[in-house]
C-alpha positions in Angstrom: 86.6 60.1 89.5 83.6 60.9 91.7 84.0 64.6 90.7 83.9 63.6 87.0 80.8 61.4 87.5 79.1 64.3 89.4 79.8 66.6 86.4 78.3 64.1 84.0 75.1 63.8 86.1 74.8 67.5 86.4 75.3 67.8 82.6 72.5 65.3 82.1 70.2 67.4 84.3 71.2 70.6 82.5 70.3 69.0 79.2 67.0 67.8 80.5 66.2 71.4 81.7 67.5 72.7 78.3 70.0 74.8 80.1 72.5 75.0 77.2 74.9 77.5 78.7 75.1 75.4 81.9 75.7 72.3 79.9 78.5 74.0 78.0 80.2 75.1 81.2 79.9 71.5 82.6 81.4 70.2 79.4 84.4 72.3 80.0 84.5 71.3 83.6 84.5 67.6 82.5 87.5 68.0 80.3 89.4 70.2 82.7 88.7 67.6 85.5 90.4 65.0 83.4 93.3 67.2 82.4 93.9 68.1 86.0 94.9 64.5 86.6 98.0 65.0 84.5 99.4 67.5 87.1 100.8 69.6 84.3 99.7 73.1 85.3 101.3 74.7 82.1 99.3 72.4 79.9 96.1 73.0 81.8 96.5 76.8 81.8 97.1 76.7 78.0 94.0 74.7 77.5 92.0 77.0 79.7 93.3 80.0 77.8 92.3 78.4 74.5 88.8 77.7 75.8 88.3 81.2 77.2 89.4 82.7 73.9 87.0 80.5 71.9 84.0 82.1 73.7 83.8 84.5 70.8 82.5 81.7 68.5 79.0 80.3 68.5 78.3 77.4 70.7 78.1 74.0 69.1 75.7 73.0 71.9 73.1 75.8 71.6 69.8 73.9 70.9 71.7 71.0 69.3 70.1 68.2 71.3 71.5 65.4 69.1 75.1 66.6 69.6 74.6 67.0 73.3 73.2 63.5 73.7 76.2 62.1 71.8 78.6 64.1 74.0 77.0 62.9 77.2 77.2 59.3 75.9 80.8 59.7 75.0 81.6 61.3 78.4 79.9 58.2 80.1 82.1 55.9 78.0 85.3 57.8 78.8 84.5 57.9 82.5 83.8 54.1 82.5 87.1 53.4 80.8 89.0 55.6 83.3 87.2 53.8 86.2 88.4 50.5 84.8 91.9 52.0 84.4 91.8 50.9 80.8 94.1 53.6 79.4 94.1 52.4 75.9 90.3 52.4 75.7 90.1 55.8 77.4 92.7 57.2 74.9 90.8 55.8 71.9 87.4 57.1 73.2 88.9 60.6 73.9 90.3 60.8 70.4 86.9 59.8 69.0 85.2 62.3 71.2 87.5 65.2 70.2 87.0 64.3 66.5 83.2 64.6 66.9 
């Protein structure tokens, strides 16, 4: 989980520096970091392929500070739930995060 926390801290710094492309990369790293814990390489490869193919679409983060702040807050909540090993809360927060 330290790796996930490091990504969150780096994403906060990228946001403060208005480095939107860096933030977007760190957002993907955050999610992949969690997915890696499932040890399902096929699933992870599929998700990575989907993400790489979505690079053709405009970023939802580009200069959208409100959305970035919400995303960072949700990442903090998800990480906290995972640290507490509260799988039901983590699941609920992840579904909420993906909907937003």
